[in-house]
MINU-395474 format. One line per 4 residues: their letters; for each residue x negated, y, z negated of C-alpha. Coordinates in nm, 4 decimals. Layout:
<dodos>
A = X/Y/Z ~ ...
</dodos>
This chain:
<dodos>
MNFT = 5.3923/-0.8722/4.6456 ~ 5.1820/-1.1344/4.8242 ~ 5.0411/-0.9839/5.1425 ~ 4.9004/-1.1889/5.4276
YTPG = 4.5856/-1.1130/5.6218 ~ 4.4152/-1.2388/5.9308 ~ 4.0481/-1.3396/5.9041 ~ 3.9626/-1.0381/6.1174
QIAT = 4.1357/-0.7979/5.8810 ~ 3.9501/-0.9242/5.5750 ~ 3.6211/-0.9412/5.7610 ~ 3.6610/-0.5786/5.8655
ELAI = 3.7620/-0.4687/5.5157 ~ 3.4618/-0.6374/5.3529 ~ 3.2181/-0.5592/5.6365 ~ 3.1282/-0.9240/5.6928
STTT = 3.1838/-1.1680/5.9755 ~ 3.4690/-1.4148/6.0090 ~ 3.1975/-1.6817/6.0259 ~ 3.0974/-1.5891/5.6704
LRRY = 3.4590/-1.6233/5.5573 ~ 3.4757/-1.9659/5.7183 ~ 3.1515/-2.0666/5.5454 ~ 3.2924/-1.9722/5.2051
EKEG = 3.6006/-2.1765/5.2873 ~ 3.3915/-2.4737/5.4023 ~ 3.1846/-2.4537/5.0817 ~ 3.5026/-2.4933/4.8789
LIPH = 3.4897/-2.1514/4.7153 ~ 3.8459/-2.0369/4.7796 ~ 4.1955/-2.1856/4.7452 ~ 4.3516/-2.3910/5.0234
VPRT = 4.4034/-2.1783/5.3337 ~ 4.7499/-2.2074/5.4940 ~ 4.8195/-2.1946/5.8667 ~ 5.0902/-2.0409/6.0804
PSNH = 5.3272/-2.2578/6.2885 ~ 5.0888/-2.1925/6.5794 ~ 4.8021/-2.3368/6.3676 ~ 4.6229/-2.0086/6.2971
RYYT = 4.4753/-1.9726/5.9499 ~ 4.5829/-1.6756/5.7407 ~ 4.4862/-1.5492/5.4002 ~ 4.6945/-1.4206/5.1103
SIHF = 4.6225/-1.1778/4.8272 ~ 4.4509/-1.4445/4.6193 ~ 4.2169/-1.5303/4.9059 ~ 4.1363/-1.1645/4.9549
QAFI = 4.0472/-1.1267/4.5866 ~ 3.8430/-1.4481/4.5982 ~ 3.6361/-1.3047/4.8828 ~ 3.5959/-0.9757/4.6951
AIRS = 3.4790/-1.1665/4.3864 ~ 3.2275/-1.3700/4.5869 ~ 3.0775/-1.0654/4.7563 ~ 3.0568/-0.8758/4.4270
LLKG = 2.9037/-1.1662/4.2338 ~ 2.6405/-1.2216/4.5013 ~ 2.5029/-0.8740/4.4346 ~ 2.4030/-0.9668/4.0795
YEIP = 2.3682/-1.3440/4.0712 ~ 2.1902/-1.6105/4.2728 ~ 2.3854/-1.7940/4.5413 ~ 2.3959/-2.1411/4.3760
AVYE = 2.5367/-1.9973/4.0534 ~ 2.8026/-1.7936/4.2361 ~ 2.9112/-2.0909/4.4442 ~ 2.9383/-2.3165/4.1393
VMRK = 3.1403/-2.0554/3.9478 ~ 3.3872/-2.0184/4.2343 ~ 3.4210/-2.3946/4.2736 ~ 3.4936/-2.4360/3.9043
VKRG = 3.7641/-2.1694/3.9168 ~ 3.9167/-2.3384/4.2193 ~ 3.9304/-2.6675/4.0262 ~ 4.0945/-2.4935/3.7319
ETND = 3.7804/-2.5187/3.5157 ~ 3.7991/-2.1559/3.4137 ~ 3.6240/-2.1858/3.0792 ~ 3.3355/-2.3775/3.2346
ALWL = 3.3068/-2.1090/3.5018 ~ 3.2918/-1.8311/3.2430 ~ 3.0338/-2.0160/3.0343 ~ 2.8210/-2.0521/3.3455
VNQQ = 2.8434/-1.6771/3.4035 ~ 2.7550/-1.6226/3.0394 ~ 2.4450/-1.8404/3.0832 ~ 2.3344/-1.6233/3.3746
LYNS = 2.3756/-1.3122/3.1594 ~ 2.1736/-1.4788/2.8851 ~ 1.8962/-1.5523/3.1353 ~ 1.8906/-1.1834/3.2277
QLEK = 1.8630/-1.0954/2.8584 ~ 1.5689/-1.3335/2.8202 ~ 1.3967/-1.1801/3.1219 ~ 1.4376/-0.8307/2.9773
QRVD = 1.2948/-0.9432/2.6438 ~ 1.0051/-1.1068/2.8235 ~ 0.9218/-0.7940/3.0233 ~ 0.9362/-0.5796/2.7080
EIWS = 0.7221/-0.8272/2.5171 ~ 0.4563/-0.8591/2.7852 ~ 0.4295/-0.4842/2.8380 ~ 0.3755/-0.4395/2.4635
MIQQ = 0.1177/-0.7172/2.4593 ~ -0.0782/-0.5822/2.7573 ~ -0.1422/-0.2585/2.5713 ~ -0.2876/-0.4368/2.2672
TDFS = -0.6613/-0.3961/2.2238 ~ -0.6831/-0.7078/2.0090 ~ -0.5372/-0.9733/2.2357 ~ -0.6116/-1.2783/2.0235
EYRN = -0.2673/-1.4347/1.9850 ~ 0.0509/-1.4519/2.1902 ~ 0.3686/-1.6383/2.0889 ~ 0.1743/-1.8178/1.8145
VKIT = -0.0850/-1.9396/2.0654 ~ -0.4469/-1.8517/1.9903 ~ -0.5963/-1.6674/2.2879 ~ -0.9625/-1.7378/2.3539
NALT = -1.1838/-1.6175/2.6356 ~ -1.1848/-1.9617/2.7966 ~ -0.8337/-2.0944/2.8580 ~ -0.7427/-2.3979/3.0680
IGKV = -0.4897/-2.3612/3.3474 ~ -0.2442/-2.5686/3.1441 ~ -0.2713/-2.3382/2.8433 ~ -0.2404/-2.0290/3.0620
AEVA = 0.0680/-2.1734/3.2288 ~ 0.2184/-2.2465/2.8850 ~ 0.1554/-1.8932/2.7590 ~ 0.2813/-1.7251/3.0772
GVNT = 0.5804/-1.9542/3.1188 ~ 0.4989/-2.0455/3.4796 ~ 0.3954/-2.3577/3.6690 ~ 0.0284/-2.4355/3.7217
SAIR = 0.1023/-2.4431/4.0957 ~ 0.1961/-2.0747/4.0795 ~ -0.1342/-1.9914/3.9099 ~ -0.3272/-2.1824/4.1757
YWEK = -0.1371/-1.9958/4.4465 ~ -0.2122/-1.6560/4.2918 ~ -0.5763/-1.7509/4.2687 ~ -0.5763/-1.8609/4.6318
EGLI = -0.4298/-1.5200/4.7266 ~ -0.7093/-1.3427/4.5387 ~ -0.4935/-1.1980/4.2619 ~ -0.6836/-1.3741/3.9844
RSER = -1.0039/-1.5708/3.9470 ~ -1.1286/-1.8550/3.7326 ~ -1.4589/-2.0076/3.6390 ~ -1.5335/-2.3776/3.6315
DKHN = -1.6231/-2.5507/3.3066 ~ -1.9797/-2.6742/3.3430 ~ -1.8985/-3.0042/3.1729 ~ -1.5722/-3.1162/3.3318
GYRM = -1.5169/-2.8802/3.6258 ~ -1.1789/-2.7585/3.4966 ~ -1.0566/-2.4083/3.5811 ~ -1.1034/-2.1706/3.2883
YTRT = -0.9492/-1.8246/3.2531 ~ -1.0532/-1.5261/3.0440 ~ -0.8262/-1.2975/2.8430 ~ -0.8422/-1.0409/3.1234
ELRK = -0.7264/-1.2979/3.3783 ~ -0.4470/-1.4067/3.1447 ~ -0.3342/-1.0436/3.1227 ~ -0.3215/-1.0362/3.5019
ILII = -0.1223/-1.3583/3.5145 ~ 0.1289/-1.2220/3.2641 ~ 0.1668/-0.9070/3.4724 ~ 0.2201/-1.1056/3.7920
SSLR = 0.4725/-1.3359/3.6270 ~ 0.6700/-1.0340/3.5026 ~ 0.6671/-0.8224/3.8175 ~ 0.6588/-1.0688/4.1067
KSVY = 1.0378/-1.0970/4.1419 ~ 1.1366/-0.7357/4.1144 ~ 0.8536/-0.4985/4.1950 ~ 0.5497/-0.5863/4.4001
YIEH = 0.4486/-0.7851/4.7024 ~ 0.1060/-0.9458/4.6911 ~ -0.0870/-0.6644/4.8588 ~ 0.0557/-0.4040/4.6215
MKEL = -0.0025/-0.6385/4.3287 ~ -0.3752/-0.6576/4.4091 ~ -0.4073/-0.2808/4.3802 ~ -0.2201/-0.2790/4.0514
LNTV = -0.4272/-0.5594/3.8991 ~ -0.7477/-0.3702/3.9723 ~ -0.6528/-0.1343/3.6887 ~ -0.6408/-0.4148/3.4299
GTQD = -0.9278/-0.3703/3.1859 ~ -0.9773/-0.0007/3.2615 ~ -0.7515/0.1059/2.9707 ~ -0.5658/0.3274/3.2191
YTQI = -0.2156/0.1838/3.2063 ~ -0.0420/0.4543/3.4092 ~ 0.0210/0.2428/3.7180 ~ 0.1057/-0.0667/3.5160
NNAF = 0.3461/0.1342/3.3004 ~ 0.5160/0.2692/3.6125 ~ 0.5476/-0.0831/3.7497 ~ 0.7041/-0.2133/3.4281
QLAM = 0.9425/0.0820/3.4181 ~ 1.0470/0.0015/3.7735 ~ 1.0974/-0.3631/3.6762 ~ 1.3163/-0.2542/3.3852
HKLN = 1.5137/-0.0210/3.6110 ~ 1.5835/-0.3100/3.8468 ~ 1.6879/-0.5347/3.5591 ~ 1.9254/-0.2637/3.4347
NQLT = 2.0685/-0.2254/3.7838 ~ 2.1124/-0.6005/3.8143 ~ 2.2978/-0.6072/3.4825 ~ 2.5368/-0.3397/3.6078
LQFA = 2.6011/-0.5414/3.9228 ~ 2.6535/-0.8569/3.7185 ~ 2.9271/-0.6964/3.5108 ~ 3.0855/-0.5481/3.8228
GIKE = 3.0986/-0.9021/3.9599 ~ 3.2583/-1.0287/3.6395 ~ 3.5273/-0.7614/3.6719 ~ 3.6250/-0.8860/4.0177
LMKY = 3.5989/-1.2480/3.9067 ~ 3.8449/-1.1885/3.6232 ~ 4.0936/-1.0352/3.8671 ~ 4.0625/-1.3476/4.0800
IELH = 4.1027/-1.5790/3.7803 ~ 4.4220/-1.4008/3.6778 ~ 4.5676/-1.4512/4.0253 ~ 4.4525/-1.8121/4.0350
QEL = 4.6192/-1.8916/3.7034 ~ 4.9505/-1.7699/3.8444 ~ 4.9494/-2.0372/4.1149
</dodos>
């Protein structure tokens, strides 16, 4: 049975505003919205499920990816939509592997090589950025905020970073999205080099917990998306 709903009913059910529903409609995320003879828009069961899918996906994925997935489904590009979701899951897998890898590396006493790159005690900003997988602009920003420090090469004036500073940069790059704001990060980085990894271990465990929680939310979003796709394919 295909029920009909007013915008107010769906907004109340999903605890969002009717303005948000209109924005999703304007962004082209849901099927065409019909109107009553008196020109009032109304939603059907497929619209309701589309809204549920959007709200669920947004809990585990970034907005641009969610919007593109919903647009692809609307256009009938279901396989492309699912491959895009799969790519997002793959990115989460890579992030988990990276966090695990960096935590293992930080504990190593002999930090002379990382990902087949020889680690010296005088690394250029470009080499540090390559090893950490971040932009040089991010490293400059972290230095400006007092999280890390560099020394200038006496011959060419280039920024040079030690192994200890590289460890800090790897920690920041792993935890900045999920765990610590800058002020808390400063306190954590003060423990680098002391061989007391209790706080750092706790931070990485928290990062892993958040990644696990995100993964759960991502699959919950996929569940609602598949319900929507099934309804959409019946049109």
